[in-house]
N, C-alpha and C positions, 0 to 999 in steps of 0.2 A: 843480413836479412833475417827478420824474426822467424821463429819456427812456425808460428801460425800462418804467416804470409807464404812460406814455402809450402805448407800443406794446402793452402788455398790455391796456389799456382799448380801444384801437382793434381789436385782435384779437378781444376778447370781443364788442364791438358787431358786428363783421363776422360773427362766427360765429352770433350770434343772428339777424342779418338773413338770413343764408343759410338758417338753420334755419326762419325764418319763411316764406321762399320755398319751401323744400323740403317743408314739411309739407303745404300745400294740394295740391302735386303728388302727394305720397304718398297723401294722403286720396283725391284724385281717382282715382289708380290702383287703390287698394283698393276704392273704391266701384264702379269699372268692373268689377273682377273679381267683386265680390259681385253686381252687377247682371247680369253675364254668367251667373254661377252660377244666379241666380234665374230668368233667362230660360230657361236650360236646364231647370231644374226645371219651369217653366210649360209648356215644350214637351212634356216627358215626361207631365205631367198631361193635356194636350190629346190626346197620343197614346193614353193609357190610355182617355180618354173615347171616342175614335174606335173603339178595339177593342170597348168595351162597346156602342156603337151598332151596330157590325157584327154583334156576337153577337145583339143583339135582332133585327136584320133577318134574320139567319140563322134564328133561331127562328121568326119570322113566315113566312119562305119555306118552312120545313119544314112548318109547319101548312097553308099554302096548297096546297103540292104534295100533301100527304096528303089534304086535302079534295077536290082536283080528281081525284086518282086514285080515291078511294073513290066520288065521285059518278059517275065514268065506269063503275066496276064495277057500281054499283047501277042506273044508268039506261041506260047504253050510249049516251049522247049524245056526239057528236064534239066538241062544245064543251068538255066537261070534259077530253077527251083533249088538245086543243090547249092549254088552260090548264095542264094537267099538264106538257106538254113545255116550255112557257115557264118554268114554275116550276122545273123541273129545271135549265135553263140559268142562271137567277138563283141557284139554290142553289150550283151549282159556282163561279160567279163570286164569290159571297160568301165561300165557303171559301178561295178563292185570295187574296181581299183580306185575310182574317184571317191567313192564313199569312204574307203579306208584312208585315203590321203587327207580328206577334209573332216576326219572324225573329231578334230579339236575346234571346229568352226560350226556352231549350231545353225547359223544362217545358211551355210552351204549344205548342211545336212537336210534342211527343209527343201532346198532346191533339188537335191539328188532324189529325195522321195517323190517330189512332184514330177521330175523328169522320168523317173522309173515308172510311175503310174501312167503318164502319157504315152511312153514307149510301149508299155504292155497293152494299152488300149489300141495303139496303132498296129501292133503285131496281131492282136485279136481280129481287127478289121481285115488286115491282109490275109490272115488265115481263113476268115470267112469267104473272102473273095476267091482264094485258091480252091477252097472246098466247092464253091459254086461252079468254078471253072471246071474242076474235075468232073462234076456231075453234069456239066454242059447245060446248066439251067439259067445262066445269065446271058442276057442279050448285050449288044454293043453299047446301047444307051446306059444300061445299068452299070456296065463295066466302067464307062467313062465317069459316071457319078462317083463310083467307089474310088477311082484314081484321084479325082478332085478332092474327095474327103481325105484321102491319105496325104495329099499335098498340104492341106490345111493343118493336119496334125503334125506334119513334118515342120511346118513353119512355126507352130507353137513350141515344139521341142527345141528347135534352134533358138527361139527367143529365150527359153530358160537357160540354154547353154551360154548364150551371149551374156545373160545376167550373171551367171557364175564366172564367166571370163572377166567381166568388169570387176566383180568382187575380188578376184585373184589379182587383177591389175592394181587395185587399191592396196591390197596387202603387200604386193611386190614393191610398190612405191614406198610404203611406210617402212618396210624392212630394209630396203636399200638405203633410205635416209638414216635409219638407226645404225646400219653398218658403216656408213660414211662418217657419222658422228663418233662412233667407237674408235675408228681409225685415227680421227683427228685428236681425240682425247689421248689415245695411246702415244702419239707423237708429242703432244704437249707435255704429258707427264714425263716422258723420256727427256725432253729438253730441260724441264724444270729440275729434275733429279740431278742431271749432270751439272747444272748451274749451282745447285746447292752443294754438291761435292766439291766443286772448285772453290766456293766461298769458305767451306770448312777447312779445306787444306791450306788456303791462304791464311785464315785466322790462326790455325795451329802453328804455322811457320812464324808468324809475328809473335805469338805467345811464347814459343820456345826461345826466340831471340830476346824478348823482354825478360824472361826468366834468367837467362845467362847474365844479362846486365845487372839484374837485381842481386844475383848471387855475388857478383864482384863487389857491389856496394855493401852487401851484408857482411862480407868478410872484413871490410874496413870498420864497420860499426861494432863488430863483435868485441874487439879489444877495448873500445871505448865503453861499452856496456859493462864489461867486467869491472872496470874501475868505478863506474857509477854504482854497481851492485854492492861493493864494499862500503861505500858511503851510506847507502840506504840501510844496510844491515846495522850500522852504528846508530843511524837515526831511529830505526825501528826499536832497537834495544832501549834507547833513551825514552822513546815514546811509551813503550811497555812499562817502564819504571814509573813514568808520570801517570799513566793510566791506573797502575796499581795503587799509587798514592791517592789518586782521585777516587778509586773504588773504596779504599779504606775510609776516606773522608765521607763518601756518600753513604756507606753502610753505617757509619757512626751517627751522621746527622739526618738520615732519612726519617721523615715523620711517621715511622712505623716500627713495630718490634721485629728487627731483623738480626739474625746471628749467623756468623760464618764459622764452621767447624771443620777440622781436618779429619782424616780417616780414622783416627783414634778417638773421635768425638771430643776433642779438646778445642776450646774456643780460640779462634784466630782473631776475630773482631766481632763486636756487638754494637748495635745502635744505642743511642742514649734512651730511646723509647723502650728498648728491651730491658735495660737496666732499671728504668723507672717503673715499668709494669711489674717486674719481679722484686722491686724494693731492695736492690743491691747496687753497689758501686761498680763501675765498669772494670776497675782493676781486679775485682773479685772473680771476673769471668775469664780474662785473658790467661791462657795457658792451663786452665783447670778443666777437669773432665765434666762434661754435662751430667753424667750419672752421679758424680760425687756431689754436685751442687743440688741435684734434685733426686734424692734417693727413692722417693715415693712414686717415681714415674711408672706408669703401667707397662707391663710386658708387651702389650700390643703396640705401644709406641716404639719400643726397642726394635720390634720386628719391622716397623715402618722405616726406622733409621737404617737397618741392615739392608733392606731392599733398595733404598735410595743410594746408599754407598755402592750398591752393585750397578747403579746406572739408571734406576727408575725415577720418575717424577710423580709425586703423589700429593693429593690435596684433600681437604675436607671443609665443607661449608659450615658444619655444625658438629662439634665434638664435646662431649660432656666429660668433665674431669672432677672426680671427687677427691678432695685433699684428705690428708690423714686426720685433720681436725673435724672432718665432716662437711666442710664448706664445699659448695658446688660451684664450679666455674664452667663457662661455655667458651670455646675457642674456635676460631676459623684459622686454618693453617694451610701452608703449602711448603713442601720440601723438594728441592731439586739439586742434583749434583753440580759441582763446579770443577774446572781445571782438569788436570791429569793427562796421561798419555796412554796409548794402546787401549782405548776404551775403558780405562780404569780411573774413576774420578779421584781427585785429590782431596775431596771433602764434600760437605753438603752445606747448602744455604737454607736456613729455616726462617720462614715468615709466619708470624702469629699475630692474631688480633683478638683481644678480649671482647667478646660480644655478649657478656653476661647481662649488661644493662639492656641491650637490645632484646635479648630473650625474655627478660623480665617484662619489658614493655609489650612484647608480642603476647606473652602469657596474659598480661593485663587486658590487652585488646581482645584476646580470645575469650576471656571471662566476660568482658563487656558485650561481645557479640552474642555469647550464650545467654547473658542476661536480657539483651534486647530480643533475642529469639524467644526466650521464655515469656517475656512481656507480650510479644506479638501473639504467641500461641495461647496465652491465657487471657488475652483481651476479649472483652465481651462483644466488641465490634469486629466486623470483617474488615481486614486491612489488605488492600491490593495496590501494588505499584506497577505501573506500566511505563514503557519507553515511548519515544516520540512516534513509533510505528504502531502503537496500540498493543504491543505484545506484553503479556503479563510476565514480569520478572520476579515478583515477590507476592506471596499470598500466605496469610497465616492460617492456622488450623480452623479458626472460626469461619473464614471465607469458604473453605472447602465444605465445612459442615452446613453453612447457610445455603450454598448453591448445589449441594448434593454431590460433590466430587471428593475423591480420595486424597490422601496426603501426597502433595507434590503434583497432582494431576492437572492443576490449573497452570503450572509454569509452562511457558511457551505458547499458550493459546492466545487468540485474539480476545480483547476485552469484550468485543461485540457478541461473543458467544454467550455472554451472561445477560444480554439484552434481547427482549422479544424481537422477532424478525421484522415486524412492521415498524419498529422504532429504531432499527440499526442505522439507517441512512442519516436520520436526524441526529442520533447520538454521535456518529462519526464526524459530522460537521461541527458539532459543539466541542468534541475533543480536539479537533484541529484549531478551533478558536482559542481553546485553553493553551495549546502549545505556543500560539503566537502571543497571547497576552496572559501569562500565568499569574494567578493571584488566588489567595485563599478565599474560599467561598463555600456557602452551604447551599446544597441543591435539594429540592423536595419540600421546602417550607411553603413555596408558592406553586409547586408543580407536583403532579401525580406521577412519580417515577416508579417504574416496574422492573423487577429482576426476573431472570429466567433460570429455573433450576435445570439440572441435568435431565430430569425426567420430563421436562416440558412444562412444568407448572409455573405459573406467574405469581408474584407476590409483591406487595408495595414495599418500597425502600426509601430511606433518606440517606443522602450522600454528602459528606464534607470533603472538599478538594483542597489540596495544597501541592505546591511544586517544590521539588528538591533538585538542586543542581549537583551532578556527580561527574566523574570522569567520562562516563559513557553518554553524557548529555543530560537533558532535563528528564526527570522522572516525575510523573503525576501520581500522587499518593491519594487513594480514595479510602475514606473511613465510612463503611456501609453499615447501616442499621436496618434490621428487619422490623418494620413498623406495622406488621399485620395486627398485633394486639391493640396498638394504639388506634389504627384505622377502625378496628372493630368497635373500640370504645367510643371513638368520635362518631361513628355511625349510630351507635346506640344513643349517644348524647343528642345527636341531631334529631333522632326519632323522638326522644324524650322531650326536647324543646318543641318539636312540632306538636306533640300531644298536649304539652302545657299551653302552647299558644292557642291550639284549638279549644282547650278547656277555658282559657281566658276569654277567647272570643265568645264561647257559649255563655260564660259567666256575665260578660258585659252585655250580651244580647238579652240574657235573662234579667239582668239588672234594669236595662232599659224597659223591658217589657213589664217588670214589676213596678217601675216608676210610672209607666204609662197607665197601668191599671190603677195604681194608687191615686194618681192625679185625676183619673176619670172618676173614681169613687168620691174623692174629696170634692171635685167640681160638681158632679151630678147628684150627689146625695147629701153630704154634710153641708155644702154651701147652700143648697136649696133649703135644707132644714133650718139653717141659721137665718136665711132670708125670711122664711115663714115665721120663725120665732120673733124676729124684729117687727114684722107686720102685726103679729098678735100682741106684742108688747105695746105698740102704738095704739092699737084698738083698745087695749086694756086701759091705757092712760086716759082715753076719752070717756071712760065709764066712771072716773072719779074726778070730775071737773072741780068740785068744791074742796077737795082734800089736796092741798098743794104739796104737802110732804110726800104723799104716796105717788103723786104725779111726777115729782122730781126724781124719785127713786126709779120709777118705771122708765123715765126718759134716759136716766143713766144706764139702766140695764139694756135699753134699746141701742144706745150708742156703743156699749161694750159688745153687744151682739154684732153690730155692724163692723166694729174693728176686728172681732174674731173672724167674721166672714171674709173681710179683706185679707187678713193674714193667711187664712186657709186658701184663698184664691192665689195669693202670692206663692205660698208653698206648693200648691198644685202646679202653678206656672213654672216654678223652679224645677219641680220633678220632671215634667215633660211639657215644654211650651207647645201647645197646639198650633201656635202661630207659625212654627217652622213648616208644618204640613200645609197650613192654610195659605200663608203668604210668602214663605221662603226664608232662607237663612239670614239674608240682609236685614229684613224687617224684624226678625226675632232678635238678632244681635243689637240692633238699634234700640229696641224696646228694653232689652236687658241692660244695656249700658245706661239708659236713662234711669231705670229703677235703681241700678247700683250706685249711680251718682247721687240720687236723692236719698237713698238709704244710708250711705256711708259718708256723705259730705265731702267727696273728693271730685276733682275734675276728670271726666272721661270724655275724650274726643273720639267720635266715631266717624270714619270715612270709609263707607263700604256699600253704598247703595248701587250694586251692580247686578247684572243678569246672572242669577244663580240657579236657574231651573235645570242646568246641566248636571247638578249634583243629585245623587241619590239620597234617599232619606237617611241611610246609614252614614254616608259621607257628611251630610249636613249636620246630623246629630253629633258626629265625631268632632267637627270643627266647633260646634256650639259648646260642647263640654270642655274642649281645650281652652276656649275663650273664658268660660266660667272659672276654670281652675287657675288660669293665668291672672285674671283680675283679683281673685282671692289671694293668691300668693303675693302679688304686687302690694296689696293692702296690708296683709298680715306680716309677711316676712320682709318685703322690700320697703315698707313704710313710705310708699310713694304718695306724692301730692297730686300727680297728674299722670293720666294713662292715655295712650293713643291706641285705638283699635282700627285696623285697616283690612279691608277685603278687596281682592283684585284677581282678575283672570289674566295671567301672563303667559302667552304662548299656549302650550299644551298643558299648563298647570293652573290650578286654582289655589290662591295663597291667602292665608290668614296671618296677620302680624299683630302682636300685642307688645307694646313698648312702654316702659315707665321710666321715671326719673328717680327711682328709689336708691337705696344704699348699695345695691348690687352685691355680688358674691364671686368667689373664685370657682369657675366651672370645674377645674381639675380636682380641687379638694372636695367638691360635692359629688363628683362622678361615682366615687366608691361608696358613698352613703346617701344615694338619692332617696327621697321620700316617696311615699305611696302616690302622691299627686303626680310627680314627674313620671313614675313608672306607669301610672294609669294612662297619662297622655301618650307615652311611648307605645304602649300596647294598642290603644285606640287607633293611633295613626298607622300602625303597622297592619292592622286588620283591613284597612282600605288601601294598602300598598302605597301609602304616602310617606313623607319624611318630616322629621321634627328637628329643628335646629334651635338651640338655646345658647345665646351669647351674653356674657355679663362680665363686668369688672368691678371690683370694690370702688364705690363712689361714683360710678358712671351708669348706674341703672342696669336694667335687664331687658333683653329682646327675645321674644318667643315667636318663631316662624314655623307655621305648619302648612305643608303643601300636599295636595292630592292631585293625581293625574286626571285630565279630562278624557272623555270617551268619544271615539269615532267622529261623528258629524259635528259634535260640539267643539272639538279641537279645531276643525277647519273653519267653523263659523267664527270662533274666537280669533283665528288668524286673519280672516277676511275683515272682521270688525276693526282689528288693530291697523290693517292697511288703510281702511277708510278713514 
């Protein structure tokens, strides 16, 4: 039988024997506790019985005292009075006894207090009756009334006593039940304990019997195991030899620099990688001393070898080695003892790895990181990187300077702290949209973005966003520019443009006013004088009827004066056609198109006799000047042969369109070098809040469309007209 099995059997037998001894002790302890509990229950039962006996004695004492008092009142004999006083003393003692016995029962204490008060009241009444009797002041009727009153008090006192007796009966019943249960538990535990003892004894008997059988079997197997042990020793010796060969093979061919040395630091085995890294042949290592092959080895490494030969295992992740020629190498190594007896190693195993290339790469990466950090800190823009939760993980120096924070103070804060409070909810939703659909974009070109400095000041910014995927997830990188100066310049530029437009409006208004005044002077003064001159020349011609030569010359002068008058009228009309004010834009344009067609010999088709009273004088003059300029451009620059002029009220807009079949031009190429004519049209239409659209292609003519908005009632009237 194996030694382990024998120990298990002995342990099992010992545990059962200990259990056999412990169970009677436990049973005795439990029985003692149960007996103590039963004894306590019995004491409580006896206590309850004592209270009941005291209550019966109290009832008897009350009856006796009542009879003695009544006998004295009826007979007047002193014997009854003496008995009455003795009964009172017994009555008070009995109540005190009941109070002591029920001190642990608050309900009974209340009943005792009530009973004592009623009995004292009864004694007081009796004493009053006796005093009256002694003074011979009570009549028989009064005595009978007092006796009846005493009986009522006696009935009340007995009622309280009966209530106390019922309470004690309830306690007696409860305590007798508990006592009965305790006795039953005691008997049950006693039976169970003896049953367990019988089972343990039986089990111990069978265990000892099985142990004796196993011992006999073990003796037979012992001789067989001795023979098997000799075979196993021989097999183990062969296995150790095989493993030693495998170890040598492993050490040699392991893809790492490994060397096996004895206690004298002589090489037992080295791997091919070891020989390769140290640029030597394997045969140069075996049997030679490590210190002879590497004489420049530092003393601190010799100390490490000494400690490892003493049984320690040591390692280093990075170790710098300066060779005699000044070359620097970085090694990662581990040295541990191997073999030996009596805690004395037979040698050490050295594992080394040349990590010089890795260190150089790390140094290069470190320099790159420093370069990137320098670029970040010297960048003119604020650069901020946040994770998917909106936490700032990177911020350059300019970011802190721009937002008023110290070096590194922004790291770990929420990006929304750099956004005004009223815009944070919107910014957070846009940041979440970017996390879902990351793409490089510029923000602020079409939005007014604001940043929030640490001191609470707001300033305009422009932001460029890009996403970078890292190991920690998507990082949103923001390139922030403070555009306060640019916004100030833009505001100044807008103000300058507004002033220029206001100036242009005043110039155009002044020009129109000058043209109106000049046209009025030409029409009202010079034209009239020329007409008078023509009349005078005609009259002068009649004064020389016989001189044909002078008459012809005077007629020629009269015709020349008429032509000059017509030209002045035409110029006056071109400067400011009064027909616009008198008859409206449609009539004025129709007249101008006719004059233009007759004056330049090209076809001008006018289609625009519409209701134009909705236009103000300024709007009508604007469209008239645009039509004039468009016709001149079509003739001079477009070399058109036919021009179409259209007026129409479309919806809430009034539209003028001038279209020609000229040579056309490239709108994009002309946009950067627009002439004064186009600039003038643009400014005029802008003054009336209208729009100007010029479309053209080389060889396809040009189309100029000017629109002005209608006002209030005219807009609704135009819409109703279009419905009709």
